[in-house]
C-alpha positions as CSV (number, residue, x, y, z in Angstrom):
1,X,88.7,85.4,73.5
2,X,90.8,82.2,73.3
3,X,89.8,80.4,76.5
4,X,93.2,78.8,76.4
5,X,95.2,82.0,76.0
6,X,93.4,84.9,77.8
7,X,95.0,88.4,77.8
8,X,94.9,90.4,81.0
9,X,95.9,94.0,81.1
10,X,96.7,95.5,84.5
11,X,96.6,99.3,84.4
12,X,98.5,100.5,87.5
13,X,100.8,97.5,87.9
14,X,102.9,99.6,90.2
15,X,100.1,99.4,92.8
16,X,101.7,96.6,94.7
17,X,98.6,95.7,96.6
18,X,97.4,94.0,93.4
19,X,100.4,93.9,91.0
20,X,102.4,91.2,92.9
21,X,99.5,88.9,93.3
22,X,98.5,89.3,89.7
23,X,102.0,88.1,88.6
24,X,101.8,85.2,91.1
25,X,98.4,83.9,90.0
26,X,98.6,84.4,86.3
27,X,101.8,82.3,86.4
28,X,100.4,79.6,88.7
29,X,96.9,79.2,87.3
30,X,96.6,76.6,84.5
31,X,93.7,78.6,83.1
32,X,95.7,81.8,82.8
33,X,99.4,80.9,82.4
34,X,99.3,80.2,78.7
35,X,98.0,83.7,77.9
36,X,99.4,87.2,78.2
37,X,99.9,89.5,81.2
38,X,100.3,93.1,80.1
39,X,101.6,95.5,82.8
40,X,101.0,99.2,82.5
41,X,102.3,102.0,84.7
42,X,103.1,105.6,84.0
43,X,106.2,105.3,86.3
44,X,108.8,103.7,83.9
45,X,111.1,102.7,86.8
46,X,108.5,100.9,88.8
47,X,107.1,99.2,85.6
48,X,110.6,97.9,84.7
49,X,110.9,96.3,88.2
50,X,107.5,94.6,87.9
51,X,108.2,93.4,84.4
52,X,111.6,91.9,85.6
53,X,109.8,90.3,88.5
54,X,107.2,88.8,86.2
55,X,109.8,87.5,83.8
56,X,111.7,85.9,86.6
57,X,108.5,84.2,87.9
58,X,107.8,82.9,84.4
59,X,111.3,81.5,84.1
60,X,111.1,79.9,87.5
61,X,107.8,78.2,86.9
62,X,108.5,77.3,83.2
63,X,105.0,78.3,82.0
64,X,104.2,79.8,78.6
65,X,102.8,83.1,80.0
66,X,103.8,86.0,77.8
67,X,104.7,89.2,79.6
68,X,104.2,92.7,78.0
69,X,104.8,96.1,79.6
70,X,104.3,99.7,78.5
71,X,103.9,103.1,79.9
72,X,101.3,103.7,77.2
73,X,98.1,101.6,77.8
74,X,97.0,101.9,74.2
75,X,100.1,100.0,73.1
76,X,98.9,96.8,74.9
77,X,95.1,97.0,75.0
78,X,94.7,95.3,71.6
79,X,93.0,91.8,72.0
80,X,92.6,92.3,75.8
81,X,90.0,90.0,77.4
82,X,90.2,91.6,80.8
83,X,91.4,95.1,81.8
84,X,91.9,95.6,85.5
85,X,92.1,99.2,86.7
86,X,94.3,99.4,89.8
87,X,96.0,102.8,89.8
88,X,96.2,105.8,92.1
89,X,98.5,108.8,91.5
90,X,100.6,109.5,94.6
91,X,97.7,108.4,96.7
92,X,99.5,108.5,100.1
93,X,100.3,112.2,99.8
94,X,96.8,113.2,98.7
95,X,94.9,111.0,101.1
96,X,97.1,112.6,103.8
97,X,95.9,116.1,102.6
98,X,92.3,114.9,102.5
99,X,92.4,113.6,106.1
100,X,94.3,116.5,107.6
101,X,92.3,119.3,106.0
102,X,89.0,117.5,106.9
103,X,90.1,117.1,110.5
104,X,90.4,120.8,110.8
105,X,86.6,120.9,110.4
106,X,85.8,118.1,112.7
107,X,85.6,115.3,110.2
108,X,87.7,112.3,111.2
109,X,88.6,109.7,108.6
110,X,90.6,106.5,109.4
111,X,91.0,105.6,105.7
112,X,89.7,108.6,103.8
113,X,89.3,107.0,100.4
114,X,85.6,106.1,100.0
115,X,83.4,108.4,102.1
116,X,83.5,111.9,103.4
117,X,85.7,114.6,101.7
118,X,88.4,112.0,101.2
119,X,86.2,109.7,99.2
120,X,84.8,112.6,97.1
121,X,88.3,114.0,96.4
122,X,89.8,110.7,95.6
123,X,87.1,110.3,92.9
124,X,88.1,113.8,91.7
125,X,91.6,112.6,91.2
126,X,91.1,109.1,89.8
127,X,87.7,109.0,88.0
128,X,88.7,111.3,85.1
129,X,91.6,108.9,84.3
130,X,89.2,105.9,84.7
131,X,86.9,107.5,82.1
132,X,89.8,108.2,79.8
133,X,90.8,104.5,80.1
134,X,87.2,103.6,79.3
135,X,87.3,105.6,76.1
136,X,90.5,103.9,75.0
137,X,89.0,100.4,75.8
138,X,85.9,101.3,73.7
139,X,88.1,102.0,70.8
140,X,90.7,99.3,71.0
141,X,89.2,96.2,72.9
142,X,85.4,96.9,73.3
143,X,84.6,93.3,74.2
144,X,87.0,93.2,77.1
145,X,85.7,92.9,80.7
146,X,86.6,96.1,82.6
147,X,87.2,95.4,86.3
148,X,87.5,98.5,88.5
149,X,89.7,97.9,91.5
150,X,90.1,101.6,92.5
151,X,88.5,103.3,95.4
152,X,86.0,104.7,95.9
153,X,84.9,101.5,94.2
154,X,81.1,102.2,94.2
155,X,81.6,105.8,92.8
156,X,83.9,104.6,90.0
157,X,81.8,101.5,89.3
158,X,78.7,103.6,89.0
159,X,80.4,106.0,86.7
160,X,81.6,103.3,84.4
161,X,78.0,101.9,84.2
162,X,76.6,105.4,83.6
163,X,79.2,107.1,81.4
164,X,80.6,104.1,79.6
165,X,77.5,102.0,79.2
166,X,78.7,100.1,76.1
167,X,81.5,98.5,78.2
168,X,81.1,95.3,80.2
169,X,82.2,96.3,83.7
170,X,82.0,95.5,87.4
171,X,83.8,96.6,90.5
172,X,85.8,94.7,93.2
173,X,86.9,95.1,96.8
174,X,88.9,92.4,98.5
175,X,87.2,92.8,101.8
176,X,84.7,90.1,100.9
177,X,87.1,87.7,99.1
178,X,85.5,84.2,98.9
179,X,85.7,81.6,100.2
180,X,87.7,83.3,103.1
181,X,84.9,85.5,104.2
182,X,82.4,82.6,104.6
183,X,85.0,80.6,106.5
184,X,85.6,83.6,108.8
185,X,82.0,83.8,109.8
186,X,81.7,80.1,110.1
187,X,84.5,80.3,112.7
188,X,82.8,83.1,114.6
189,X,79.5,81.2,114.5
190,X,81.2,78.2,116.0
191,X,80.5,76.0,113.0
192,X,84.2,75.2,112.5
193,X,87.3,75.4,114.6
194,X,89.7,78.3,114.0
195,X,91.8,77.6,111.0
196,X,89.7,74.8,109.7
197,X,88.1,74.8,106.3
198,X,84.4,74.4,105.6
199,X,83.5,71.0,104.2
200,X,81.2,70.9,101.2
201,X,78.4,69.7,103.6
202,X,79.0,72.5,106.1
203,X,79.2,75.1,103.3
204,X,75.8,73.9,101.9
205,X,74.2,74.1,105.4
206,X,75.6,77.6,106.1
207,X,73.2,80.2,104.7
208,X,75.3,83.4,104.9
209,X,73.9,86.5,103.2
210,X,75.8,89.8,103.0
211,X,74.8,92.9,101.1
212,X,75.2,96.7,100.9
213,X,77.1,99.4,99.3
214,X,80.8,98.7,99.1
215,X,82.5,99.2,102.5
216,X,79.0,99.4,104.1
217,X,78.1,95.8,103.8
218,X,76.2,93.8,106.5
219,X,75.5,90.2,107.4
220,X,71.8,90.2,106.9
221,X,71.3,86.4,107.5
222,X,73.4,83.7,109.1
223,X,71.7,80.4,109.5
224,X,73.3,76.9,109.9
225,X,71.1,74.0,109.1
226,X,68.1,76.2,109.7
227,X,69.2,77.7,113.0
228,X,69.9,81.4,113.4
229,X,73.6,81.8,114.3
230,X,73.8,85.6,114.1
231,X,73.8,85.7,118.0
232,X,76.8,83.4,118.0
233,X,78.7,85.7,115.7
234,X,77.7,88.7,117.8
235,X,78.9,87.0,121.0
236,X,82.2,86.1,119.3
237,X,82.7,89.8,118.4
238,X,81.9,90.9,122.0
239,X,84.5,88.5,123.4
240,X,87.2,89.6,120.9
241,X,86.4,93.3,121.7
242,X,87.4,92.8,125.3
243,X,91.1,92.2,124.4
244,X,91.5,93.4,120.8
245,X,94.2,96.0,121.5
246,X,96.4,93.6,123.5
247,X,99.3,93.2,121.2
248,X,97.2,93.7,118.1
249,X,97.1,96.1,115.2
250,X,96.6,99.7,116.6
251,X,96.5,101.4,113.1
252,X,93.7,103.8,112.4
253,X,91.8,101.3,110.2
254,X,92.2,98.4,112.7
255,X,91.9,99.8,116.2
256,X,88.7,99.2,118.2
257,X,87.1,97.3,115.2
258,X,85.6,94.6,117.3
259,X,84.2,97.0,119.9
260,X,82.7,99.1,117.2
261,X,81.4,96.1,115.4
262,X,79.7,94.9,118.5
263,X,78.1,98.3,119.1
264,X,76.8,98.3,115.5
265,X,75.4,94.8,116.0
266,X,73.6,96.0,119.1
267,X,72.2,98.9,117.2
268,X,70.9,97.2,114.1
269,X,70.7,93.5,115.1
270,X,72.9,92.8,112.0
271,X,76.7,92.3,111.9
272,X,78.8,94.8,109.9
273,X,80.9,93.0,107.4
274,X,83.6,95.6,106.8
275,X,84.1,97.5,110.1
276,X,87.5,99.1,109.1
277,X,85.5,101.2,106.6
278,X,81.9,101.0,107.9
279,X,83.0,102.8,111.1
280,X,83.9,105.7,108.9
281,X,80.6,105.7,107.0
282,X,78.5,106.4,110.2
283,X,78.7,109.5,112.4
284,X,78.9,107.8,115.8
285,X,82.7,107.9,116.1
286,X,83.3,111.4,114.9
287,X,83.7,112.7,118.4
288,X,80.8,115.2,118.4
289,X,78.9,113.9,121.3
290,X,78.7,115.6,124.7
291,X,78.7,112.5,126.8
292,X,81.6,110.2,127.2
293,X,81.6,107.2,124.9
294,X,82.9,103.7,125.6
295,X,84.8,103.8,122.3
296,X,86.9,106.8,121.4
297,X,86.6,108.8,118.2
298,X,88.2,107.4,115.1
299,X,92.0,107.6,114.8
300,X,93.2,109.5,111.7
301,X,94.7,107.7,108.7
302,X,98.5,107.7,109.1
303,X,100.3,109.1,106.1
304,X,103.9,108.5,107.3
305,X,103.2,104.9,108.3
306,X,101.7,104.2,104.8
307,X,104.8,105.7,103.2
308,X,106.9,103.4,105.2
309,X,104.8,100.4,104.2
310,X,105.1,101.2,100.5
311,X,108.9,101.7,100.9
312,X,109.2,98.2,102.5
313,X,107.2,96.7,99.7
314,X,109.4,98.1,97.0
315,X,112.5,97.1,99.0
316,X,111.2,93.5,98.9
317,X,110.7,93.7,95.1
318,X,114.3,94.9,94.8
319,X,115.5,92.0,96.8
320,X,113.7,89.6,94.5
321,X,114.9,91.1,91.2
322,X,118.5,91.4,92.4
323,X,118.6,87.8,93.6
324,X,119.0,88.7,97.3
325,X,115.8,86.7,97.8
326,X,115.1,83.7,95.6
327,X,112.1,83.8,93.3
328,X,111.0,80.5,94.9
329,X,110.5,82.6,98.1
330,X,108.2,84.9,96.1
331,X,106.2,81.9,95.0
332,X,105.9,80.6,98.5
333,X,105.2,84.0,100.1
334,X,102.4,85.3,97.9
335,X,99.0,83.9,96.8
336,X,95.8,84.4,94.9
337,X,94.1,87.8,94.7
338,X,90.3,88.5,94.6
339,X,90.5,89.9,91.0
340,X,92.6,87.1,89.5
341,X,90.6,84.5,91.3
342,X,87.5,85.9,89.6
343,X,89.2,86.1,86.2
344,X,90.4,82.5,86.6
345,X,86.8,81.5,87.5
346,X,85.4,83.3,84.4
347,X,87.9,81.8,82.0
348,X,87.8,78.3,83.4
349,X,84.0,78.4,83.9
350,X,84.6,77.0,87.4
351,X,81.2,77.8,88.8
352,X,82.5,79.6,92.0
353,X,80.6,82.5,93.6
354,X,82.2,85.8,94.4
355,X,81.2,89.1,95.9
356,X,80.9,91.7,93.1
357,X,80.0,95.4,93.0
358,X,77.3,95.6,90.4
359,X,73.6,96.5,89.9
360,X,71.2,95.1,92.4
361,X,68.9,93.6,89.8
362,X,66.3,92.5,92.4
363,X,68.7,90.7,94.8
364,X,67.6,93.2,97.5
365,X,63.9,93.6,96.7
366,X,63.3,96.8,98.6
367,X,66.1,98.7,96.9
368,X,66.3,99.9,93.3
369,X,67.3,97.5,90.6
370,X,70.1,99.9,89.6
371,X,71.4,100.4,93.2
372,X,75.1,99.7,92.9
373,X,75.7,97.1,95.6
374,X,78.2,94.5,96.7
375,X,76.5,91.1,96.3
376,X,77.3,87.5,96.1
377,X,77.1,86.5,92.4
378,X,77.3,83.6,90.0
379,X,79.9,84.6,87.5
380,X,81.0,83.4,84.1
381,X,82.1,85.1,80.8
382,X,78.6,86.6,80.6
383,X,79.2,88.5,83.7
384,X,77.9,88.6,87.3
385,X,74.4,87.4,88.2
386,X,73.4,88.5,91.7
387,X,71.9,85.9,94.1
388,X,68.8,86.7,96.0
389,X,69.5,88.2,99.5
390,X,66.2,89.5,100.8
391,X,65.2,93.0,102.0
392,X,67.5,95.5,103.6
393,X,66.2,96.2,107.1
394,X,64.8,99.6,108.0
395,X,67.5,101.9,109.4
396,X,70.2,100.2,107.4
397,X,68.4,100.8,104.2
398,X,68.2,104.6,105.1
399,X,72.0,104.7,105.6
400,X,72.5,102.8,102.4
401,X,70.3,105.1,100.4
402,X,72.1,108.2,101.7
403,X,75.5,106.8,100.8
404,X,74.2,105.7,97.3
405,X,73.0,109.3,96.7
406,X,76.3,110.7,97.8
407,X,78.2,108.4,95.5
408,X,75.9,109.0,92.6
409,X,76.2,112.7,92.9
410,X,80.0,112.4,93.2
411,X,80.2,110.4,90.0
412,X,78.0,112.9,88.2
413,X,79.9,115.9,89.6
414,X,83.3,114.6,88.5
415,X,82.1,113.4,85.1
416,X,80.5,116.8,84.4
417,X,82.9,119.0,86.2
418,X,80.0,120.5,88.1
419,X,80.8,122.5,91.3
420,X,77.1,122.6,92.3
421,X,76.8,118.8,92.2
422,X,80.1,118.4,94.1
423,X,78.8,120.7,96.9
424,X,75.6,118.8,97.0
425,X,77.4,115.4,97.2
426,X,79.4,116.6,100.2
427,X,76.3,118.2,101.9
428,X,74.5,114.9,101.7
429,X,77.5,112.9,102.8
430,X,77.0,111.5,106.3
431,X,80.2,113.0,107.7
432,X,79.6,116.7,106.9
433,X,77.5,118.8,109.3
434,X,78.0,122.5,108.3
435,X,77.4,124.3,105.0
436,X,80.1,126.9,105.7
437,X,82.6,124.2,106.7
438,X,81.8,122.1,103.6
439,X,82.5,125.1,101.4
440,X,85.8,125.7,103.2
441,X,86.8,122.1,102.8
442,X,86.1,122.2,99.1
443,X,88.1,125.4,98.6
444,X,91.0,124.2,100.7
445,X,91.2,120.8,99.1
446,X,91.0,122.2,95.6
447,X,93.7,124.6,96.4
448,X,96.0,122.0,98.1
449,X,95.5,119.5,95.2
450,X,95.5,121.8,92.2
451,X,98.5,119.9,90.8
452,X,96.4,116.8,90.2
453,X,92.8,118.0,90.1
454,X,91.7,118.6,86.4
455,X,92.1,122.2,85.5
456,X,88.5,122.8,84.5
457,X,87.7,123.0,88.2
458,X,89.7,126.3,88.3
459,X,88.9,129.6,86.7
460,X,91.0,132.3,85.2
461,X,94.2,133.3,87.0
462,X,93.9,130.1,88.9
463,X,90.9,131.2,90.9
464,X,88.5,128.5,92.1
465,X,85.1,128.2,90.3
466,X,82.4,129.2,92.8
467,X,78.9,128.0,93.2
468,X,76.4,130.6,91.8
């Protein structure tokens, strides 16, 4: 790699949750804007719009960034230093099917993309293509860093480590984007005022340790200048819970998060760091109890609302590329992304720390070294190096291990096309509670998604393969 001219390939540029920010940051960063940004998407129309936007940003900023675009990833992988995987085929439609079919059998998913039948079937849809990408990268740019940004992040990251071991890879999730997450907990601990930044001295005094499987991470330690401030954080969550729905976000992933976060804190004496997803990883808000709960069961992920959100995002892109909105407004409106922040840090050897999904390697001593966890890491061009956290508490460790086994079995089932392993993964999954229902969910989802699930999951005449 030329440190002065890195090449970044984004496979799935039409995924606007990352594509827009990738364009913004590669143009703005002095460590990236003399290199190449290669955009890949199988939708030629969307790709053309993103390429046009990128070219307009380059012209507006006057940087030397080279823009490439192709519907064929193999055409742009040569000489890549980083390959970011950020795609999902018609994900709104299929997540809607996952959620609605699972709900028939009493499984409630507010996100449906990382745990439960939704997580398993999203891996069924995306992981085969991820492994195809890995084979192309091995052939064309084997020294590139492969960054998985596709959910279920842990499943896909595990699969890359296990089934493409020659590649250098790690996974990302923007829920723990530094330094924002540390500033967030500093506010809740009362260390800084809302909206303020941590000074270097405050940052050094604040010992914040977060770890766990992606979307099931926990604040395991929070000390400021040697004083335990976890109770302060818990109290802040309790106070927010009292009024969290007053004019706030009432979407399925957002509603009741502080109330649920506080209940989890009371249960485990640790603060959950990703409540919008963690509440879906545990069984307590599935609505199966006989007694009335203080917090209602999970709301279901809203398909139509997500379609509307995507439509608005593409309308905004159209406004930029047609000149209805000036490109200066794009530059003012957007900002850095977790993935491009990390790439910038690696290229520039900036010495910043980030949360990465990778092997544990002793950071959590009472979990296996190859446990695929989200951990604060030192990071340079040699890859992530996890920083010591300490033991995972009993109870939380049991939940982590169950989820890790579910994810491992999912990765293996998808890679091998094995119905028995798929069934086992869902039976171990914390959200399933019936053998017969699990079999029915598998059958119904395979039938509903046969236009995207690889055909080796189906037998002759289109019949489903059955477990012996």
